[in-house]
C-alpha angles and dihedrals in degrees: 000000000000129000117235116206111224115218103229117181120213114232120201110224116237109250121237096248095055091044090052092049091047089051090049091053092053092040095052090046090056093040093051092052092048093047090063090073094044115126125204093250120118118247138035115336111216094194090055091048092052092049089048093054092043092051091045090055092050096045101039105027113026097035092043092050093050096038105059094267098312129121119192092270094045089047091051091053100037098250136131139182119242136178124258117212123181091346093306128107112246117208095237137087117250119265119271093254092049091050091048093053094040092052092043087066092048092043091055091051091045092047088054087050089052092050088048093053093048095048104033094103095049097038119024090184087071086089085090087073089073094064098091092051093046093049093047094048092042089062089059090050092051095047102079096173106050102008093219122161119216093267089051092051093046096048095035097241136131136196112231135176115264131202092221115077147080097275093220094167092054091047092051090050091052091047091051091047090050092050091049092050091049092049091056 
């Protein structure tokens, strides 16, 4: 009997701050597109919701599926989504259907955030709409080993650091350091 050495690659988990910033980039992109059709009427705008969901599917499913697991926000912050099988990270992006269902959960939470932002002045009790997003993100904060949110655990995915991206967080840190040096 011979022993075969399995080539296991170590993946650095994406930290929560970068994941949050990547989600914010994708959220504000979809929110901006959906705000174009917003009317001045009070209440929920169904046209705006439809555009938001459509933009979310394009930004977070179709682009991710065709761009090695990276949306615009994940590309900007050097992150990508990969599959998890049997507790091990597999070097492949999730299937299209899995991505669609996974992002459907996040889209729902982000849509509630969008409604919250549009109605906070008229209805301060709308803060309750943030609970699904807080609970989902809180799961990633409490999971120190894999850093998986509820939607990641349920659909067996994980967000890891990638070597391919724009490194926006690093560029912002360098810019801030340069400004601080020039101020002194």
